[in-house]
C-alpha positions in Angstrom: -48.1 -27.7 12.4 -44.6 -26.1 12.2 -42.0 -28.3 10.5 -38.6 -28.3 12.2 -35.3 -28.6 10.4 -33.1 -31.6 10.8 -30.7 -31.6 13.7 -27.7 -32.2 11.4 -28.4 -28.9 9.7 -28.2 -27.1 13.0 -24.9 -28.9 13.8 -23.5 -27.9 10.4 -24.4 -24.2 11.1 -22.9 -24.3 14.5 -19.6 -25.9 13.3 -19.3 -23.4 10.5 -19.9 -20.5 12.8 -17.2 -21.8 15.2 -14.8 -22.4 12.4 -15.2 -18.9 11.0 -14.9 -17.2 14.3 -11.8 -19.3 15.2 -10.2 -19.6 11.7 -10.3 -15.9 10.8 -8.1 -14.7 13.7 -5.8 -17.8 13.4 -5.2 -17.1 9.7 -4.6 -13.5 10.5 -2.2 -14.3 13.3 -0.2 -16.7 11.1 -0.1 -14.3 8.2 0.9 -11.4 10.5 3.6 -13.4 12.2 5.0 -14.4 8.8 5.1 -10.8 7.6 6.7 -9.7 10.9 9.4 -12.3 10.5 9.9 -11.4 6.9 10.3 -7.7 7.5 11.5 -7.8 11.2 8.8 -5.4 12.4 8.0 -7.0 15.8 4.3 -7.8 16.6 2.9 -5.0 14.5 1.5 -7.1 11.7 0.6 -9.9 14.1 -1.8 -7.5 15.9 -3.2 -6.1 12.7 -3.7 -9.6 11.3 -5.6 -10.8 14.4 -7.9 -7.8 14.2 -8.5 -8.2 10.4 -9.1 -11.9 10.9 -11.5 -11.2 13.7 -13.4 -8.7 11.5 -13.4 -11.1 8.6 -14.7 -14.0 10.7 -17.4 -11.8 12.2 -18.5 -10.6 8.8 -18.6 -14.1 7.4 -20.6 -15.3 10.4 -23.2 -12.5 10.0 -23.5 -13.2 6.3 -23.8 -17.0 6.9 -26.6 -16.5 9.5 -28.5 -14.0 7.4 -28.4 -16.4 4.5 -29.5 -19.3 6.7 -32.4 -17.3 8.2 -33.5 -15.8 4.9 -32.7 -12.2 5.8 -30.5 -11.9 2.7 
């Protein structure tokens, strides 16, 4: 008989994936907007920050899922 994991563990994994995928680009956007305001460069660093945040969120999500599934 296969033993299932508790539902709260699945909810925790889902919420951490959502927070990483949303938090990375948001943090990059805020940091990029701050740098743009500090150096008056327009939306250059905003766009760079969003892409870097998206990459960091994706990488963190992949690492989290691999750790959770045991593919480490």
